[in-house]
All heavy atoms as an XYZ file, in Angstrom:
859
protein
N     -89.437    -15.037      3.840
C     -88.124    -14.349      3.853
C     -87.053    -15.424      3.755
O     -86.973    -16.360      4.505
C     -87.975    -13.625      5.183
C     -86.655    -12.822      5.281
C     -86.512    -12.047      6.565
O     -87.344    -12.161      7.436
N     -85.421    -11.331      6.697
N     -86.160    -15.227      2.765
C     -85.077    -16.168      2.537
C     -83.918    -15.747      3.464
O     -83.448    -14.582      3.409
C     -84.614    -16.131      1.072
C     -83.452    -17.060      0.867
C     -85.746    -16.498      0.146
N     -83.439    -16.650      4.264
C     -82.372    -16.337      5.206
C     -81.576    -17.548      5.656
O     -82.051    -18.678      5.485
C     -82.905    -15.597      6.411
C     -83.852    -16.370      7.263
C     -84.336    -15.600      8.489
O     -83.931    -14.487      8.728
N     -85.220    -16.173      9.275
N     -80.422    -17.319      6.154
C     -79.572    -18.307      6.746
C     -79.345    -17.909      8.217
O     -79.056    -16.756      8.489
C     -78.223    -18.359      6.035
C     -78.264    -18.721      4.557
C     -76.846    -18.529      3.962
C     -78.669    -20.188      4.362
N     -79.454    -18.879      9.112
C     -79.251    -18.600     10.510
C     -78.214    -19.613     11.081
O     -78.458    -20.826     11.045
C     -80.570    -18.725     11.310
C     -80.294    -18.503     12.779
C     -81.578    -17.733     10.801
N     -77.093    -19.059     11.561
C     -76.081    -19.851     12.168
C     -76.323    -20.049     13.640
O     -76.881    -19.200     14.311
C     -74.697    -19.232     11.983
C     -74.265    -19.004     10.542
C     -74.511    -17.560     10.099
O     -75.437    -16.963     10.603
O     -73.775    -17.089      9.165
N     -75.805    -21.191     14.132
C     -75.876    -21.462     15.578
C     -74.741    -22.435     15.927
O     -74.117    -22.999     15.036
C     -77.218    -22.038     15.973
O     -77.429    -23.293     15.282
N     -74.507    -22.546     17.216
C     -73.492    -23.550     17.693
C     -72.200    -22.966     18.145
O     -71.330    -23.713     18.618
N     -71.997    -21.680     17.993
C     -70.773    -21.074     18.447
C     -70.697    -20.985     19.962
O     -71.677    -21.308     20.639
N     -69.563    -20.598     20.451
C     -69.388    -20.465     21.892
C     -67.940    -20.390     22.277
O     -67.057    -20.205     21.439
N     -67.732    -20.536     23.600
C     -66.378    -20.506     24.168
C     -65.906    -21.942     24.465
O     -66.664    -22.714     25.099
C     -66.368    -19.684     25.431
C     -65.078    -19.667     26.273
C     -63.974    -19.005     25.454
C     -65.340    -18.939     27.590
N     -64.750    -22.296     23.990
C     -64.256    -23.630     24.159
C     -62.724    -23.586     24.384
O     -62.059    -22.652     23.919
C     -64.569    -24.511     22.937
C     -63.842    -23.996     21.688
C     -64.250    -25.978     23.189
N     -62.226    -24.525     25.151
C     -60.765    -24.572     25.394
C     -60.034    -25.163     24.162
O     -60.626    -25.982     23.432
C     -60.471    -25.406     26.607
C     -60.833    -24.729     27.948
C     -60.392    -25.513     29.137
O     -60.198    -26.732     29.099
N     -60.166    -24.813     30.247
N     -58.817    -24.796     24.045
C     -58.012    -25.385     22.987
C     -58.027    -26.916     23.055
O     -57.950    -27.470     24.171
C     -56.575    -24.863     23.066
N     -58.185    -27.524     21.889
C     -58.284    -28.970     21.839
C     -59.733    -29.472     21.845
O     -59.944    -30.643     21.603
N     -60.623    -28.600     22.156
C     -62.004    -28.964     22.180
C     -62.692    -28.986     20.810
O     -62.013    -28.772     19.800
N     -64.011    -29.203     20.826
C     -64.767    -29.336     19.576
C     -66.027    -28.494     19.635
O     -66.576    -28.236     20.743
C     -65.174    -30.774     19.333
O     -64.030    -31.618     19.183
N     -66.482    -28.067     18.506
C     -67.777    -27.390     18.336
C     -68.365    -27.903     17.011
O     -67.642    -28.190     16.092
C     -67.641    -25.909     18.319
C     -67.362    -25.142     19.630
C     -67.124    -23.672     19.332
C     -68.563    -25.254     20.581
N     -69.676    -27.840     16.991
C     -70.378    -28.141     15.751
C     -71.296    -26.950     15.409
O     -72.229    -26.646     16.147
C     -71.238    -29.386     15.873
C     -71.906    -29.871     14.568
C     -72.949    -30.888     14.834
N     -73.319    -31.614     13.606
C     -74.515    -32.212     13.441
N     -75.396    -32.179     14.420
N     -74.766    -32.848     12.306
N     -70.997    -26.290     14.313
C     -71.810    -25.175     13.854
C     -72.899    -25.636     12.900
O     -72.648    -26.582     12.126
C     -70.934    -24.144     13.148
C     -69.728    -23.586     13.891
C     -69.017    -22.532     13.111
C     -70.116    -23.071     15.269
N     -74.026    -24.999     12.953
C     -75.135    -25.319     12.071
C     -75.558    -24.044     11.303
O     -75.507    -22.958     11.901
C     -76.341    -25.855     12.825
O     -76.001    -27.098     13.487
N     -75.985    -24.242     10.105
C     -76.513    -23.093      9.316
C     -77.822    -23.606      8.709
O     -77.841    -24.449      7.806
C     -75.506    -22.761      8.212
S     -76.151    -21.589      6.960
N     -78.910    -23.037      9.217
C     -80.234    -23.474      8.786
C     -80.774    -22.434      7.766
O     -80.850    -21.234      8.056
C     -81.175    -23.587      9.979
N     -81.171    -22.953      6.623
C     -81.760    -22.113      5.620
C     -83.277    -22.112      5.701
O     -83.863    -23.133      6.116
N     -83.911    -21.014      5.366
C     -85.379    -20.981      5.350
C     -85.818    -20.060      4.182
O     -85.065    -19.252      3.679
C     -85.903    -20.409      6.683
O     -85.422    -19.116      6.945
N     -87.077    -20.216      3.809
C     -87.645    -19.395      2.782
C     -87.555    -19.986      1.375
O     -88.266    -19.553      0.486
N     -86.671    -20.932      1.213
C     -86.524    -21.670     -0.063
C     -85.579    -22.852      0.188
O     -84.890    -22.881      1.194
C     -85.996    -20.752     -1.175
C     -84.600    -20.259     -0.923
C     -83.926    -19.945     -2.306
N     -83.764    -21.156     -3.078
C     -83.726    -21.132     -4.430
N     -83.878    -19.975     -5.067
N     -83.624    -22.263     -5.078
N     -85.536    -23.737     -0.798
C     -84.559    -24.846     -0.735
C     -83.167    -24.343     -1.154
O     -83.059    -23.577     -2.169
C     -85.005    -25.968     -1.621
O     -83.970    -26.925     -1.698
N     -82.139    -24.783     -0.427
C     -80.780    -24.420     -0.799
C     -80.012    -25.617     -1.377
O     -78.803    -25.572     -1.463
C     -80.049    -23.916      0.454
C     -80.524    -22.555      0.911
C     -81.599    -22.379      1.740
C     -79.870    -21.446      0.467
C     -81.992    -21.136      2.117
C     -80.282    -20.148      0.858
C     -81.354    -20.021      1.718
N     -80.739    -26.603     -1.815
C     -80.090    -27.813     -2.292
C     -79.246    -27.592     -3.515
O     -78.245    -28.289     -3.731
C     -81.122    -28.936     -2.563
O     -82.010    -28.472     -3.591
N     -79.561    -26.613     -4.348
C     -78.782    -26.299     -5.540
C     -77.637    -25.358     -5.322
O     -76.869    -25.057     -6.225
C     -79.634    -25.823     -6.725
C     -80.250    -24.446     -6.354
C     -80.744    -26.851     -7.064
C     -80.881    -23.771     -7.542
N     -77.567    -24.832     -4.063
C     -76.561    -23.828     -3.727
C     -75.249    -24.461     -3.322
O     -75.270    -25.523     -2.697
C     -77.104    -22.956     -2.612
C     -78.124    -21.936     -3.005
C     -79.377    -22.334     -3.384
C     -77.815    -20.582     -2.930
C     -80.316    -21.378     -3.704
C     -78.773    -19.633     -3.262
C     -80.030    -20.062     -3.678
N     -74.182    -23.810     -3.674
C     -72.912    -24.098     -3.032
C     -72.928    -23.409     -1.693
O     -73.426    -22.273     -1.559
N     -72.417    -24.068     -0.689
C     -72.451    -23.518      0.687
C     -71.064    -23.428      1.223
O     -70.212    -24.270      0.938
C     -73.297    -24.433      1.591
C     -74.702    -24.700      1.124
S     -75.771    -23.212      1.123
C     -75.865    -22.912      2.869
N     -70.847    -22.421      2.046
C     -69.480    -22.271      2.627
C     -69.550    -21.685      4.035
O     -70.506    -21.036      4.397
N     -68.505    -22.003      4.766
C     -68.316    -21.395      6.081
C     -67.071    -20.493      5.971
O     -66.000    -20.913      5.497
C     -68.066    -22.458      7.152
C     -69.275    -23.192      7.570
C     -69.740    -24.391      7.175
C     -70.231    -22.711      8.555
N     -70.898    -24.696      7.808
C     -71.240    -23.673      8.681
C     -70.319    -21.541      9.324
C     -72.328    -23.559      9.552
C     -71.372    -21.434     10.206
C     -72.364    -22.388     10.313
N     -67.253    -19.265      6.449
C     -66.177    -18.301      6.453
C     -65.896    -17.815      7.868
O     -66.804    -17.872      8.716
C     -66.556    -17.066      5.609
C     -66.625    -17.315      4.124
C     -67.640    -18.071      3.537
C     -65.624    -16.797      3.274
C     -67.673    -18.290      2.173
C     -65.670    -16.992      1.904
C     -66.694    -17.786      1.363
O     -66.769    -17.975      0.011
N     -64.685    -17.419      8.110
C     -64.292    -16.911      9.417
C     -63.711    -15.493      9.275
O     -62.931    -15.235      8.345
C     -63.216    -17.850     10.055
C     -62.655    -17.321     11.371
C     -61.665    -18.366     11.960
N     -60.521    -18.585     11.091
C     -60.029    -19.770     10.883
N     -60.587    -20.851     11.406
N     -58.955    -19.940     10.083
N     -64.091    -14.686     10.223
C     -63.481    -13.333     10.294
C     -62.931    -13.106     11.664
O     -63.712    -13.000     12.623
C     -64.501    -12.241      9.902
C     -63.891    -10.883      9.809
C     -64.754     -9.893      9.069
O     -65.968    -10.069      8.914
N     -64.160     -8.782      8.577
N     -61.642    -13.104     11.761
C     -60.983    -12.872     13.020
C     -60.847    -11.365     13.228
O     -60.913    -10.570     12.265
C     -59.586    -13.500     13.024
N     -60.709    -10.931     14.489
C     -60.623     -9.487     14.792
C     -59.481     -8.807     14.002
O     -58.338     -9.329     13.978
C     -60.325     -9.439     16.266
C     -60.923    -10.707     16.811
C     -60.686    -11.741     15.722
N     -59.831     -7.782     13.243
C     -58.842     -7.009     12.475
C     -58.402     -7.668     11.192
O     -57.455     -7.179     10.569
N     -59.055     -8.743     10.813
C     -58.633     -9.470      9.613
C     -59.832     -9.549      8.645
O     -60.949     -9.375      9.005
C     -58.140    -10.860      9.942
C     -56.848    -10.864     10.780
C     -56.298    -12.214     10.921
C     -54.968    -12.218     11.692
N     -54.389    -13.602     11.821
N     -59.487     -9.902      7.395
C     -60.548    -10.090      6.403
C     -61.204    -11.434      6.578
O     -60.684    -12.384      7.141
C     -59.920    -10.005      4.976
C     -59.453     -8.579      4.611
C     -59.046     -8.518      3.137
O     -58.597     -9.519      2.568
N     -59.178     -7.350      2.571
N     -62.434    -11.476      6.074
C     -63.181    -12.739      6.083
C     -62.514    -13.720      5.149
O     -62.128    -13.348      4.002
C     -64.634    -12.462      5.656
C     -65.610    -13.574      5.949
C     -67.066    -13.104      5.630
N     -67.484    -11.991      6.475
C     -68.696    -11.558      6.455
N     -69.615    -12.115      5.704
N     -68.986    -10.498      7.230
N     -62.356    -14.963      5.595
C     -61.704    -15.964      4.773
C     -62.528    -17.239      4.738
O     -63.185    -17.577      5.725
C     -60.289    -16.221      5.317
C     -60.291    -16.807      6.738
C     -58.844    -17.078      7.244
O     -57.909    -16.900      6.513
O     -58.741    -17.509      8.420
N     -62.371    -17.973      3.635
C     -63.085    -19.215      3.500
C     -62.396    -20.295      4.391
O     -61.209    -20.449      4.327
C     -63.071    -19.699      2.062
C     -63.717    -21.049      1.764
C     -65.246    -20.976      1.968
C     -63.398    -21.501      0.336
N     -63.229    -21.005      5.132
C     -62.770    -22.075      5.950
C     -63.056    -23.405      5.277
O     -62.209    -24.301      5.202
C     -63.441    -22.075      7.356
C     -63.046    -23.309      8.178
C     -63.075    -20.778      8.080
N     -64.272    -23.593      4.775
C     -64.679    -24.827      4.152
C     -65.880    -24.588      3.239
O     -66.677    -23.715      3.529
C     -65.051    -25.877      5.195
N     -65.972    -25.307      2.144
C     -67.051    -25.196      1.224
C     -67.552    -26.542      0.764
O     -66.805    -27.562      0.844
N     -68.824    -26.582      0.346
C     -69.378    -27.814     -0.183
C     -70.274    -27.499     -1.324
O     -71.123    -26.573     -1.237
C     -70.103    -28.581      0.932
C     -70.630    -29.965      0.441
C     -71.258    -27.770      1.538
C     -71.094    -30.892      1.566
N     -70.123    -28.228     -2.406
C     -70.952    -27.935     -3.589
C     -72.362    -28.603     -3.447
O     -72.578    -29.381     -2.520
C     -70.295    -28.497     -4.849
O     -70.265    -29.941     -4.806
C     -68.862    -27.978     -5.001
N     -73.207    -28.319     -4.384
C     -74.541    -28.952     -4.380
C     -74.419    -30.455     -4.535
O     -75.245    -31.200     -4.039
C     -75.423    -28.381     -5.473
O     -74.793    -28.559     -6.757
N     -73.342    -30.928     -5.160
C     -73.126    -32.354     -5.350
C     -72.364    -33.022     -4.231
O     -72.191    -34.248     -4.246
N     -71.935    -32.235     -3.216
C     -71.295    -32.810     -2.063
C     -69.757    -32.753     -2.091
O     -69.126    -33.252     -1.173
N     -69.198    -32.168     -3.110
C     -67.756    -32.014     -3.152
C     -67.308    -30.970     -2.128
O     -67.905    -29.894     -2.098
C     -67.248    -31.658     -4.542
O     -67.666    -32.651     -5.466
C     -65.756    -31.511     -4.563
N     -66.267    -31.309     -1.359
C     -65.834    -30.366     -0.314
C     -64.452    -29.809     -0.586
O     -63.660    -30.416     -1.294
C     -65.831    -31.089      1.068
O     -64.932    -32.198      0.979
C     -67.212    -31.564      1.417
N     -64.172    -28.649     -0.033
C     -62.813    -28.068     -0.043
C     -62.612    -27.359      1.256
O     -63.538    -26.888      1.917
C     -62.595    -27.182     -1.238
C     -63.487    -25.893     -1.177
O     -64.705    -25.976     -1.366
N     -62.899    -24.771     -0.885
N     -61.338    -27.317      1.641
C     -60.976    -26.750      2.939
C     -59.756    -25.796      2.864
O     -58.874    -26.025      2.037
C     -60.613    -27.860      3.962
C     -61.749    -28.810      4.228
C     -61.948    -29.974      3.490
C     -62.678    -28.523      5.264
C     -62.995    -30.803      3.762
C     -63.734    -29.374      5.535
C     -63.869    -30.526      4.776
O     -64.912    -31.330      5.020
N     -59.751    -24.802      3.707
C     -58.548    -24.022      3.865
C     -57.464    -24.967      4.458
O     -57.799    -25.905      5.154
C     -58.803    -22.864      4.775
N     -56.247    -24.673      4.165
C     -55.132    -25.497      4.714
C     -55.221    -25.560      6.216
O     -54.908    -26.643      6.805
C     -53.780    -24.908      4.288
C     -53.487    -25.164      2.791
O     -54.159    -26.023      2.199
O     -52.625    -24.460      2.272
N     -55.601    -24.469      6.843
C     -55.670    -24.430      8.341
C     -56.726    -25.349      8.896
O     -56.715    -25.723     10.077
C     -55.890    -23.033      8.828
O     -57.103    -22.544      8.307
N     -57.734    -25.724      8.056
C     -58.822    -26.533      8.488
C     -58.731    -28.021      8.145
O     -59.431    -28.842      8.750
C     -60.158    -25.994      7.905
N     -57.813    -28.311      7.230
C     -57.717    -29.687      6.760
C     -57.331    -30.634      7.904
O     -56.443    -30.322      8.686
C     -56.686    -29.760      5.630
C     -57.150    -29.160      4.320
C     -56.094    -29.209      3.250
C     -56.558    -28.542      1.970
N     -55.511    -28.511      0.942
N     -58.063    -31.758      7.957
C     -57.759    -32.741      8.985
C     -58.447    -32.500     10.319
O     -58.412    -33.360     11.233
N     -58.959    -31.281     10.492
C     -59.614    -30.921     11.818
C     -61.095    -30.640     11.644
O     -61.869    -30.871     12.557
C     -58.907    -29.745     12.428
C     -57.426    -29.968     12.730
C     -56.861    -28.801     13.535
N     -56.931    -27.515     12.803
C     -57.514    -26.429     13.308
N     -58.070    -26.453     14.521
N     -57.533    -25.310     12.602
N     -61.458    -29.990     10.515
C     -62.877    -29.561     10.307
C     -63.512    -30.454      9.250
O     -62.831    -30.863      8.296
C     -62.898    -28.113      9.846
C     -62.404    -27.100     10.858
C     -61.910    -27.461     12.115
C     -62.452    -25.718     10.556
C     -61.511    -26.556     13.033
C     -62.066    -24.787     11.501
C     -61.582    -25.179     12.717
N     -64.808    -30.629      9.366
C     -65.564    -31.346      8.365
C     -66.858    -30.603      8.097
O     -67.636    -30.299      8.963
C     -65.941    -32.741      8.828
O     -64.719    -33.476      9.146
C     -66.699    -33.536      7.752
N     -67.062    -30.299      6.806
C     -68.294    -29.652      6.366
C     -69.222    -30.699      5.784
O     -68.761    -31.630      5.088
C     -68.040    -28.527      5.317
C     -69.319    -27.747      5.068
C     -67.411    -29.050      4.061
C     -69.097    -26.484      4.232
N     -70.486    -30.568      6.091
C     -71.468    -31.540      5.534
C     -72.812    -30.787      5.343
O     -73.000    -29.681      5.854
C     -71.634    -32.695      6.461
O     -72.120    -32.357      7.737
N     -73.694    -31.410      4.601
C     -74.984    -30.817      4.376
C     -76.085    -31.848      4.416
O     -75.856    -33.009      4.059
C     -75.013    -30.069      3.041
C     -74.869    -30.917      1.806
C     -74.647    -30.075      0.559
N     -75.754    -29.130      0.314
C     -75.663    -28.079     -0.480
N     -74.550    -27.805     -1.087
N     -76.698    -27.271     -0.636
N     -77.215    -31.441      4.880
C     -78.431    -32.261      4.948
C     -79.518    -31.513      4.197
O     -80.134    -30.612      4.755
C     -78.826    -32.557      6.413
C     -80.000    -33.506      6.480
O     -80.753    -33.630      5.484
O     -80.206    -34.090      7.532
N     -79.696    -31.806      2.934
C     -80.644    -31.080      2.120
C     -82.071    -31.242      2.609
O     -82.902    -30.364      2.454
C     -80.516    -31.491      0.636
C     -79.227    -30.977      0.033
O     -78.655    -29.944      0.448
N     -78.735    -31.686     -0.996
N     -82.393    -32.395      3.191
C     -83.720    -32.603      3.677
C     -84.035    -31.623      4.844
O     -85.183    -31.188      5.017
C     -83.902    -34.059      4.180
N     -83.041    -31.207      5.563
C     -83.186    -30.270      6.655
C     -82.811    -28.849      6.253
O     -82.866    -27.946      7.075
C     -82.351    -30.718      7.863
C     -82.836    -32.041      8.506
C     -82.046    -32.370      9.747
C     -82.544    -33.621     10.359
N     -81.757    -34.000     11.591
N     -82.350    -28.714      5.011
C     -81.928    -27.381      4.515
C     -80.842    -26.814      5.421
O     -80.848    -25.582      5.721
C     -83.100    -26.416      4.451
C     -83.201    -25.644      3.163
O     -82.547    -26.021      2.167
N     -83.936    -24.592      3.166
N     -79.912    -27.645      5.862
C     -78.920    -27.224      6.844
C     -77.549    -27.721      6.433
O     -77.333    -28.813      5.872
C     -79.260    -27.870      8.239
O     -80.566    -27.394      8.619
C     -78.243    -27.471      9.279
N     -76.568    -26.854      6.750
C     -75.136    -27.181      6.552
C     -74.477    -27.138      7.897
O     -74.783    -26.299      8.727
C     -74.487    -26.179      5.583
C     -72.985    -26.432      5.469
C     -75.135    -26.236      4.212
N     -73.515    -28.073      8.098
C     -72.811    -28.155      9.359
C     -71.320    -27.985      9.172
O     -70.732    -28.206      8.090
C     -73.057    -29.542      9.950
C     -74.506    -29.927     10.124
C     -75.174    -30.686      9.159
C     -75.234    -29.503     11.256
C     -76.512    -31.022      9.287
C     -76.568    -29.822     11.393
C     -77.177    -30.591     10.399
O     -78.502    -30.888     10.551
N     -70.679    -27.546     10.204
C     -69.242    -27.510     10.310
C     -68.816    -28.141     11.610
O     -69.003    -27.491     12.676
C     -68.686    -26.086     10.159
C     -67.155    -26.001     10.073
C     -66.625    -26.626      8.795
C     -66.691    -24.537     10.207
N     -68.294    -29.373     11.537
C     -67.743    -29.997     12.714
C     -66.281    -29.582     12.883
O     -65.449    -29.762     11.979
C     -67.808    -31.504     12.596
C     -67.239    -32.274     13.725
C     -67.993    -32.083     15.026
O     -69.237    -32.163     15.015
N     -67.275    -31.883     16.143
N     -65.988    -28.966     14.016
C     -64.635    -28.462     14.261
C     -64.026    -29.177     15.424
O     -64.581    -29.131     16.567
C     -64.688    -26.964     14.521
C     -65.347    -26.160     13.413
S     -65.201    -24.371     13.672
C     -66.172    -24.155     15.125
N     -62.936    -29.882     15.187
C     -62.200    -30.609     16.253
C     -60.819    -30.051     16.424
O     -60.317    -29.350     15.589
C     -62.143    -32.095     15.865
C     -63.491    -32.760     15.717
O     -64.462    -32.408     16.381
N     -63.576    -33.723     14.784
N     -60.244    -30.418     17.543
C     -58.865    -29.989     17.870
C     -58.733    -28.472     17.654
O     -57.792    -27.977     17.008
C     -57.875    -30.693     16.950
O     -57.947    -32.114     17.126
N     -59.614    -27.741     18.264
C     -59.644    -26.299     18.047
C     -58.430    -25.642     18.643
O     -57.885    -26.056     19.652
C     -60.938    -25.702     18.629
C     -62.160    -25.905     17.745
C     -63.441    -25.762     18.559
C     -62.156    -24.982     16.564
N     -58.048    -24.538     17.973
C     -56.841    -23.791     18.348
C     -57.263    -22.304     18.618
O     -58.279    -21.875     18.032
C     -55.799    -23.835     17.235
C     -55.387    -25.193     16.832
C     -54.431    -25.146     15.628
C     -53.987    -26.537     15.184
N     -53.075    -26.460     13.995
N     -56.527    -21.596     19.402
C     -56.844    -20.166     19.600
C     -56.967    -19.384     18.326
O     -57.792    -18.466     18.219
C     -55.699    -19.680     20.489
C     -55.250    -20.888     21.275
C     -55.409    -22.027     20.264
N     -56.210    -19.745     17.321
C     -56.243    -19.029     16.020
C     -57.511    -19.319     15.244
O     -57.733    -18.698     14.226
C     -55.009    -19.340     15.189
C     -54.715    -20.795     15.002
C     -53.634    -21.268     16.026
O     -53.752    -20.936     17.246
O     -52.752    -22.033     15.596
N     -58.308    -20.243     15.723
C     -59.630    -20.486     15.097
C     -60.675    -19.501     15.574
O     -61.797    -19.474     15.056
C     -60.129    -21.897     15.398
C     -59.221    -22.978     14.782
O     -58.790    -22.806     13.646
O     -59.004    -24.022     15.466
N     -60.310    -18.661     16.529
C     -61.250    -17.675     17.047
C     -61.726    -16.716     15.995
O     -60.904    -16.202     15.183
C     -60.597    -16.918     18.227
O     -60.350    -17.845     19.300
C     -61.454    -15.787     18.721
N     -63.015    -16.391     16.017
C     -63.556    -15.424     15.112
C     -65.042    -15.561     14.972
O     -65.656    -16.412     15.617
N     -65.624    -14.747     14.147
C     -67.028    -14.891     13.818
C     -67.148    -15.778     12.586
O     -66.484    -15.511     11.582
C     -67.700    -13.545     13.553
C     -69.190    -13.726     13.212
C     -67.574    -12.613     14.779
N     -67.932    -16.787     12.651
C     -68.136    -17.768     11.548
C     -69.440    -17.431     10.831
O     -70.490    -17.386     11.457
C     -68.128    -19.172     12.091
C     -66.723    -19.665     12.424
C     -66.014    -19.146     13.493
C     -66.085    -20.586     11.626
C     -64.709    -19.566     13.774
C     -64.783    -21.028     11.899
C     -64.117    -20.502     12.989
O     -62.879    -20.956     13.273
N     -69.331    -17.239      9.564
C     -70.454    -16.884      8.697
C     -70.746    -18.028      7.723
O     -69.854    -18.640      7.168
C     -70.198    -15.628      7.921
C     -70.025    -14.403      8.752
C     -68.748    -14.023      9.175
C     -71.098    -13.600      9.080
C     -68.585    -12.874      9.920
C     -70.944    -12.430      9.808
C     -69.663    -12.081     10.249
O     -69.519    -10.921     10.982
N     -72.011    -18.242      7.519
C     -72.496    -19.205      6.489
C     -72.816    -18.417      5.219
O     -73.340    -17.311      5.299
C     -73.700    -19.924      7.016
S     -74.416    -21.113      5.913
N     -72.506    -18.996      4.089
C     -72.777    -18.354      2.791
C     -73.371    -19.361      1.858
O     -72.961    -20.535      1.802
C     -71.474    -17.804      2.203
C     -71.652    -17.247      0.832
O     -71.200    -17.855     -0.162
N     -72.294    -16.078      0.700
N     -74.389    -18.895      1.106
C     -74.989    -19.732      0.077
C     -74.862    -18.995     -1.251
O     -75.145    -17.808     -1.332
C     -76.440    -19.967      0.358
N     -74.456    -19.686     -2.286
C     -74.246    -19.060     -3.566
C     -74.674    -19.901     -4.718
O     -74.465    -21.118     -4.703
C     -72.768    -18.624     -3.751
C     -71.871    -19.842     -3.735
C     -72.557    -17.806     -4.982
N     -75.383    -19.320     -5.680
C     -75.717    -19.988     -6.933
C     -75.705    -18.882     -8.013
O     -76.345    -17.877     -7.871
C     -77.047    -20.756     -6.850
C     -78.226    -19.810     -6.632
C     -77.273    -21.573     -8.140
N     -74.932    -19.158     -9.041
C     -74.753    -18.161    -10.130
C     -74.415    -16.772     -9.491
O     -73.473    -16.650     -8.789
C     -75.984    -18.136    -11.017
C     -76.130    -19.454    -11.784
C     -77.277    -19.431    -12.805
N     -78.553    -19.461    -12.130
C     -79.169    -20.575    -11.738
N     -78.590    -21.718    -11.883
N     -80.348    -20.526    -11.198
N     -75.255    -15.753     -9.790
C     -74.926    -14.419     -9.288
C     -75.554    -14.109     -7.949
O     -75.362    -13.032     -7.358
C     -75.407    -13.377    -10.296
C     -76.934    -13.130    -10.354
C     -77.647    -14.249    -11.148
O     -76.969    -15.143    -11.652
O     -78.882    -14.164    -11.246
N     -76.307    -15.053     -7.378
C     -76.956    -14.818     -6.121
C     -76.140    -15.316     -4.940
O     -75.624    -16.468     -4.959
C     -78.304    -15.578     -6.095
C     -79.099    -15.362     -4.817
C     -79.833    -14.215     -4.627
C     -79.069    -16.352     -3.829
C     -80.583    -14.088     -3.399
C     -79.764    -16.198     -2.658
C     -80.519    -15.045     -2.447
N     -75.949    -14.481     -3.910
C     -75.215    -14.858     -2.764
C     -75.948    -14.333     -1.484
O     -76.439    -13.226     -1.484
C     -73.794    -14.202     -2.803
O     -73.055    -14.513     -1.625
N     -75.997    -15.180     -0.483
C     -76.682    -14.867      0.734
C     -75.803    -15.194      1.931
O     -75.192    -16.249      1.916
C     -77.985    -15.678      0.823
C     -78.859    -15.426      2.060
C     -79.428    -14.014      2.060
C     -80.000    -16.445      2.071
N     -75.770    -14.284      2.924
C     -74.957    -14.492      4.130
C     -75.820    -14.599      5.338
O     -76.899    -13.931      5.447
C     -74.024    -13.323      4.325
C     -72.927    -13.221      3.326
C     -72.933    -12.541      2.134
C     -71.635    -13.861      3.363
N     -71.759    -12.730      1.423
C     -70.937    -13.523      2.189
C     -71.006    -14.698      4.318
C     -69.638    -13.963      1.929
C     -69.695    -15.089      4.048
C     -69.025    -14.739      2.879
N     -75.406    -15.355      6.327
C     -76.053    -15.400      7.609
C     -75.461    -14.255      8.464
O     -74.600    -13.516      8.042
N     -75.943    -14.191      9.738
C     -75.567    -13.100     10.623
C     -74.292    -13.395     11.385
O     -73.673    -12.462     11.979
C     -76.692    -12.802     11.607
C     -76.725    -13.633     12.857
C     -77.155    -15.096     12.601
O     -77.627    -15.414     11.505
N     -77.013    -15.967     13.600
N     -73.838    -14.672     11.335
C     -72.602    -15.025     12.001
C     -72.813    -15.576     13.410
O     -73.792    -15.273     14.044
N     -71.860    -16.398     13.835
C     -71.860    -16.918     15.193
C     -70.405    -16.873     15.707
O     -69.461    -17.208     15.008
C     -72.413    -18.370     15.233
O     -72.484    -18.794     16.592
C     -71.631    -19.375     14.443
N     -70.259    -16.428     16.946
C     -68.953    -16.226     17.507
C     -68.377    -17.528     18.046
O     -69.058    -18.272     18.760
C     -68.991    -15.202     18.660
C     -67.706    -14.979     19.395
C     -66.683    -14.238     18.570
O     -67.006    -13.256     17.907
N     -65.428    -14.704     18.599
N     -67.106    -17.763     17.698
C     -66.347    -18.908     18.221
C     -65.134    -18.323     18.893
O     -64.393    -17.609     18.265
C     -65.968    -19.892     17.109
C     -64.956    -20.949     17.633
C     -67.168    -20.563     16.525
N     -64.942    -18.651     20.144
C     -63.783    -18.215     20.914
C     -63.095    -19.448     21.490
O     -63.683    -20.243     22.188
C     -64.181    -17.230     22.037
O     -64.856    -16.124     21.501
C     -62.926    -16.739     22.770
N     -61.823    -19.588     21.144
C     -61.016    -20.755     21.632
C     -59.951    -20.146     22.595
O     -59.118    -19.366     22.180
C     -60.320    -21.468     20.473
C     -59.607    -22.715     21.044
C     -61.346    -21.884     19.431
N     -60.048    -20.604     23.859
C     -59.078    -20.145     24.849
C     -57.889    -21.074     24.912
O     -58.017    -22.278     24.730
C     -59.755    -20.035     26.209
O     -60.206    -21.297     26.627
N     -56.747    -20.489     25.236
C     -55.527    -21.318     25.344
C     -55.297    -21.866     26.737
O     -55.979    -21.500     27.662
C     -54.273    -20.432     24.917
O     -54.235    -19.308     25.757
């Protein structure tokens, strides 16, 4: 079964850090573009950070300077290091893998930042 499983979410105080992981299974995701998305309560899902198969990264303006996306193809895993967290970073974080017309989502992990 091809799937993505996120982990690492939780409750943290403002200014703290979390590291999210997205582990792929069932096939290699090395050729996939990978992204982390956030869905806050009552809002649409939005891209937080992305990384191409070649390692090029891009970030939402809100994440620049605070978040770092990385990938370890040997472990079939993508990470999102989140520092200096703010209450507005609260939401469910989803991992996405995409190549051509194929797109796969994980089940999400909750991140809550208290003020």
